[in-house]
C-alpha positions as CSV (number, residue, x, y, z in Angstrom):
1,X,123.6,134.1,118.6
2,X,120.6,136.4,118.3
3,X,117.4,135.2,116.8
4,X,117.3,135.0,113.0
5,X,114.6,135.7,110.5
6,X,114.4,133.5,107.4
7,X,112.1,133.5,104.4
8,X,112.0,131.8,101.0
9,X,110.0,130.9,97.9
10,X,110.3,128.5,95.0
11,X,108.6,128.6,91.6
12,X,109.0,125.7,89.1
13,X,109.8,126.5,85.5
14,X,107.1,124.3,84.2
15,X,105.2,121.6,86.2
16,X,105.2,121.4,90.0
17,X,107.1,120.7,92.1
18,X,110.2,121.2,89.9
19,X,113.7,120.4,90.9
20,X,114.6,123.2,93.2
21,X,114.4,122.8,97.0
22,X,115.0,125.1,99.9
23,X,114.5,124.7,103.6
24,X,115.4,126.6,106.9
25,X,116.8,124.8,109.9
26,X,117.2,126.1,113.4
27,X,120.8,127.2,112.5
28,X,120.9,127.2,108.6
29,X,119.5,127.6,105.2
30,X,119.7,125.0,102.4
31,X,119.0,125.8,98.6
32,X,119.3,123.0,96.1
33,X,118.9,123.0,92.2
34,X,118.6,119.5,90.8
35,X,119.3,118.3,87.3
36,X,117.8,115.2,85.7
37,X,120.1,112.4,84.5
38,X,120.0,111.3,80.9
39,X,120.8,107.6,81.7
40,X,117.8,105.3,81.9
41,X,116.8,103.6,85.1
42,X,118.3,106.2,87.5
43,X,116.2,108.0,90.1
44,X,114.6,111.3,89.0
45,X,116.2,114.6,90.2
46,X,113.2,115.2,92.4
47,X,113.9,112.1,94.4
48,X,117.6,113.0,94.6
49,X,117.1,116.6,95.9
50,X,114.5,115.4,98.4
51,X,117.0,112.9,99.8
52,X,119.9,115.4,99.7
53,X,117.8,118.0,101.5
54,X,117.1,115.6,104.4
55,X,120.8,114.6,104.6
56,X,122.0,118.2,104.7
57,X,119.4,119.2,107.2
58,X,120.9,116.6,109.6
59,X,124.4,117.6,108.7
60,X,123.9,121.2,109.6
61,X,123.4,120.2,113.2
62,X,127.1,119.5,113.4
63,X,129.9,122.0,113.6
64,X,131.9,120.3,110.9
65,X,133.3,122.3,107.9
66,X,130.5,122.8,105.5
67,X,132.5,121.0,102.8
68,X,132.4,117.9,105.0
69,X,128.8,118.4,105.6
70,X,128.2,118.2,101.8
71,X,130.5,115.4,101.2
72,X,128.9,113.2,104.0
73,X,125.4,114.1,102.7
74,X,126.3,113.1,99.1
75,X,127.8,109.8,100.4
76,X,124.6,109.1,102.3
77,X,122.2,109.8,99.3
78,X,124.4,107.9,96.8
79,X,124.3,104.8,99.0
80,X,120.5,105.2,99.6
81,X,119.7,105.6,96.0
82,X,122.5,103.2,94.7
83,X,123.9,105.8,92.4
84,X,126.9,105.3,89.9
85,X,129.2,108.2,89.4
86,X,128.5,109.9,86.1
87,X,125.1,108.4,85.5
88,X,123.0,109.8,88.4
89,X,120.9,113.0,88.9
90,X,122.8,115.8,90.4
91,X,122.3,119.0,92.3
92,X,123.9,122.4,93.2
93,X,124.2,123.1,96.8
94,X,124.1,126.5,98.6
95,X,124.4,126.5,102.5
96,X,124.3,129.1,105.2
97,X,125.0,128.2,108.8
98,X,125.1,130.5,111.8
99,X,126.4,130.3,115.3
100,X,127.8,132.6,118.1
101,X,131.2,132.0,116.6
102,X,130.4,133.1,113.1
103,X,128.5,132.6,109.9
104,X,129.6,130.0,107.3
105,X,128.6,130.0,103.6
106,X,129.2,127.3,101.0
107,X,128.3,126.9,97.3
108,X,128.8,123.9,95.1
109,X,127.6,124.3,91.5
110,X,126.1,127.4,89.9
111,X,123.8,128.7,92.7
112,X,124.8,131.9,94.4
113,X,124.8,133.5,97.8
114,X,124.9,137.3,98.1
115,X,125.7,138.8,101.5
116,X,125.3,142.2,102.8
117,X,128.0,143.4,105.3
118,X,127.7,145.9,108.1
119,X,129.7,148.5,106.1
120,X,127.1,148.5,103.3
121,X,129.1,146.4,100.9
122,X,128.1,143.2,99.2
123,X,129.9,139.9,99.0
124,X,129.1,137.2,96.5
125,X,129.8,133.6,96.8
126,X,129.5,131.6,93.5
127,X,131.1,128.7,91.7
128,X,131.7,129.4,88.0
129,X,133.6,126.1,87.1
130,X,130.6,124.7,85.2
131,X,130.4,127.7,82.9
132,X,134.0,126.8,81.6
133,X,132.8,123.3,80.5
134,X,131.7,123.2,76.8
135,X,132.4,126.9,76.5
136,X,132.2,126.9,72.7
137,X,128.7,125.3,72.6
138,X,127.4,127.6,75.3
139,X,128.7,130.6,73.4
140,X,127.0,129.2,70.2
141,X,123.6,128.8,71.8
142,X,123.7,132.2,73.3
143,X,124.7,133.8,70.1
144,X,121.9,132.1,68.2
145,X,119.4,133.2,70.7
146,X,120.7,136.8,70.5
147,X,120.2,136.6,66.8
148,X,116.6,135.5,67.2
149,X,116.7,131.9,66.3
150,X,114.8,130.9,69.5
151,X,114.6,127.5,71.0
152,X,114.7,125.5,67.8
153,X,116.0,122.0,67.0
154,X,119.6,123.4,66.6
155,X,119.4,124.9,70.1
156,X,118.2,121.6,71.5
157,X,121.0,119.7,69.8
158,X,123.5,122.2,71.4
159,X,122.1,121.4,74.8
160,X,122.5,117.7,74.2
161,X,126.1,118.2,73.2
162,X,126.7,120.4,76.3
163,X,125.2,117.7,78.6
164,X,127.4,115.0,77.0
165,X,130.5,117.0,77.6
166,X,129.3,117.9,81.1
167,X,129.0,114.3,82.0
168,X,132.6,113.7,80.9
169,X,133.8,116.6,83.0
170,X,131.7,116.0,86.0
171,X,133.5,115.7,89.4
172,X,136.8,115.8,87.7
173,X,139.8,118.2,88.4
174,X,139.8,119.4,84.8
175,X,136.0,120.0,84.9
176,X,133.6,121.0,87.6
177,X,132.3,119.6,90.8
178,X,128.7,118.9,91.8
179,X,126.6,116.9,94.2
180,X,125.9,113.6,92.6
181,X,127.5,110.2,93.5
182,X,131.1,111.2,94.4
183,X,131.3,112.4,98.0
184,X,134.7,114.0,97.4
185,X,132.8,116.7,95.4
186,X,131.8,118.3,98.7
187,X,135.4,119.1,99.5
188,X,135.6,121.2,96.4
189,X,132.8,123.6,97.5
190,X,133.6,127.3,97.5
191,X,133.4,128.5,101.2
192,X,133.7,131.6,103.2
193,X,133.5,132.5,106.9
194,X,132.2,135.7,108.4
195,X,132.3,137.0,112.0
196,X,129.1,136.8,113.8
197,X,128.4,140.5,113.7
198,X,129.8,141.2,110.2
199,X,126.6,140.5,108.2
200,X,123.3,142.3,107.9
201,X,121.6,140.0,105.4
202,X,122.0,137.1,103.0
203,X,120.2,135.8,100.0
204,X,120.6,132.3,98.5
205,X,119.4,131.8,95.0
206,X,119.4,129.2,92.3
207,X,120.6,130.3,88.9
208,X,117.2,130.5,87.4
209,X,116.4,133.4,89.8
210,X,119.9,134.9,90.1
211,X,120.5,135.4,86.4
212,X,117.1,137.1,85.9
213,X,117.6,139.3,89.1
214,X,121.0,140.4,87.9
215,X,119.8,141.1,84.3
216,X,116.9,143.2,85.5
217,X,119.0,144.9,88.2
218,X,116.7,144.0,91.0
219,X,118.6,145.2,94.1
220,X,119.7,142.3,96.4
221,X,119.1,144.3,99.6
222,X,115.6,144.8,98.6
223,X,115.1,141.1,98.0
224,X,116.7,140.4,101.5
225,X,114.0,142.5,103.1
226,X,111.0,140.6,101.6
227,X,108.8,138.1,103.3
228,X,107.6,134.8,101.8
229,X,104.7,136.2,99.9
230,X,106.7,139.0,98.4
231,X,109.5,136.7,97.4
232,X,107.0,134.4,95.5
233,X,105.5,137.6,93.9
234,X,109.1,138.5,92.8
235,X,109.6,135.1,91.2
236,X,106.3,135.3,89.4
237,X,107.4,138.7,88.1
238,X,110.6,137.2,86.8
239,X,108.7,134.4,85.1
240,X,106.3,136.9,83.6
241,X,109.1,138.9,82.2
242,X,110.6,135.9,80.5
243,X,107.2,134.9,79.1
244,X,106.1,138.3,77.9
245,X,109.3,140.4,77.3
246,X,111.9,137.8,76.4
247,X,110.2,134.5,75.3
248,X,112.9,133.6,72.8
249,X,115.9,134.4,75.1
250,X,117.3,137.3,73.0
251,X,117.8,139.8,75.9
252,X,118.8,137.2,78.4
253,X,120.2,134.1,76.6
254,X,119.4,131.0,78.6
255,X,119.1,127.3,78.0
256,X,115.3,127.3,78.3
257,X,112.5,129.9,78.5
258,X,111.8,129.2,82.1
259,X,114.0,127.6,84.7
260,X,113.0,126.7,88.2
261,X,113.6,129.7,90.5
262,X,114.3,129.7,94.3
263,X,115.3,132.4,96.7
264,X,115.8,132.2,100.4
265,X,116.7,135.0,102.7
266,X,118.4,135.4,106.1
267,X,118.5,138.4,108.5
268,X,119.8,138.6,112.2
269,X,117.3,140.1,114.5
270,X,119.4,142.7,116.3
271,X,118.3,145.3,118.5
C-alpha cells in the first residue's frame, strides 16, 4: 500500500499522564481509553493500558481478524497482570490497520472511529452498548446537570451506582463488552472492512474528545487534516471550553468536568 501519514495527541483530564493511550505502528493505529477499577489491590488503569498497548502493537503485525487481535491481547495482559474478571481495570479499544488488501477498523467500548470515503461521505464506527447499561441512572445525572445542579454529592452517588451496575453487566451478553480480563470480549468488537482505495482519511477518538467535538460541531475532515501540534491545540480548546463555557455540564452533560481526550488521524499519501 502507498505510504501513510499518521498524527495524534492526548490531553489528560486532570493529572498527567491520564488513562488514554495512542500509538502508530508501521501498519496501524491504536487508541485506548482506560478506566480505573474500584476493587482494592488491582493494578491501576495506567498499568493496564500500557500493557494492552504493547500487546496490541505486536498483534497488529499479524493478518488475523482484528477481533482475534484484541482477544489475544486481552489474554496476554490478563495473565501478565493476574487479573480476575469483573475486578480489574478496563479499557476501550479503537484499531485501524491498513494493507494492500484493504483497511480494517475495530471498536470495543465507547471510543469512535470516523472515516472519510472517496465519495465525500463519512462512515462512523462506534459501540453504544455501554450507554444502554444503567440507562435510568445516566438519564438522571444528565437531567440534574442540565438543571444546574453541577457535580454535587448526589451526582457522585449516581456515578457510584452506575459503576456498580456496569460491573455486573461487564462482558456479559445482556450487558456490554470491554477489554479487561475476559479475552472473549475481543470477539464482540464492532468491525468494518474497506477497500484499499475507498478511504481518504480516518480519525480515532476517545469519548472525552468525540463528545465535545460533536457537541461543538467541529468538522471531522478538518480534524483529519491536522498535524500533531494542531491536534493538541484542538484538545486544549475543547478543555478550555469545558472549563470556561460549561464548567457544570449544563450544555454538554458528562460524568465529570474534564475527561482524558485523545485523537489520532490517518491519511493515505496518494499522488
